[in-house]
C-alpha positions in Angstrom: 0.1 -0.3 -0.4 1.9 2.9 -0.6 3.0 5.3 1.9 -0.2 8.2 1.9 -2.4 5.8 1.8 -1.3 4.6 4.8 -0.8 7.6 6.3 -4.2 8.5 5.6 -5.8 5.4 6.9 -3.7 5.5 10.7 -4.6 8.8 10.6 -8.2 8.7 10.4 -8.4 5.4 12.0 -6.7 8.1 15.4 -9.2 10.4 14.8 -12.0 8.0 15.6 -10.6 6.8 17.7 -9.7 10.4 19.6 -13.0 11.2 19.2 -15.6 8.4 19.9 -13.1 8.4 22.5 -13.4 12.1 23.6 -9.9 12.0 24.9 -8.6 15.6 22.9 -9.4 18.2 25.2 -12.0 21.4 24.0 -8.8 23.8 24.0 -7.5 21.4 20.8 -7.2 23.6 18.0 -4.4 22.0 15.8 -5.4 19.3 13.8 -8.7 19.7 14.6 -11.8 20.3 12.2 -13.5 22.8 12.5 -11.3 24.6 14.5 -8.1 27.4 13.2 -6.1 29.5 14.3 -8.2 32.6 14.8 -11.1 30.0 17.7 -7.5 29.2 19.2 -6.4 33.0 19.1 -9.8 34.2 20.3 -9.5 31.2 23.3 -6.5 33.5 24.3 -8.2 36.7 24.7 -11.1 36.0 26.0 -8.5 34.5 28.6 -6.1 37.0 29.1 -8.6 40.4 28.2 -9.8 39.5 32.4 -6.3 39.0 34.0 -4.7 42.7 31.9 -8.3 44.6 32.9 -7.2 43.3 36.2 -3.4 44.3 35.9 -2.2 40.9 35.7 1.0 39.6 34.7 0.7 37.2 31.6 3.0 34.8 30.6 2.4 32.3 27.0 4.5 30.0 26.4 4.9 28.2 22.5 6.0 24.7 21.9 7.1 23.8 18.8 7.0 20.2 18.0 7.6 20.3 14.0 9.6 16.8 13.3 8.9 15.1 17.3 8.2 12.0 15.2 10.1 11.3 13.3 12.8 9.3 15.6 9.7 7.8 16.9 9.9 4.4 17.2 7.1 3.8 14.8 7.2 -0.6 15.0 5.8 0.3 18.6 3.3 3.2 18.3 1.0 1.3 15.1 1.0 -1.9 18.1 -0.1 0.3 20.6 -2.5 1.4 18.0 -3.5 -1.6 17.7 -3.7 -3.3 20.8 
C-alpha cells in the first residue's frame, strides 16, 4: 500500500479513536476539524483580557513539535494503536 494511503488510513483511525472516546481537550485547535488559528487566538483573548484589565501578569509560551515524531519508534506506536 502506498505511503500516502497508509498515512491517511492511520490518521483516520487515530482521529476516530480520539473523538469516539472523547480524548481531546476542548482547547485543542491544531489538527482539529472545524477549528482554526482564529479560534485559538479568540480563546487566548478571552483568557487574557480579564487578567490585563486587573493589571495582572500574563506569561505565554509556545511549543513547536515540528519533527517531533521523525525519530519515533513506529513499530511500537503501531502496535499500541492496534492493541
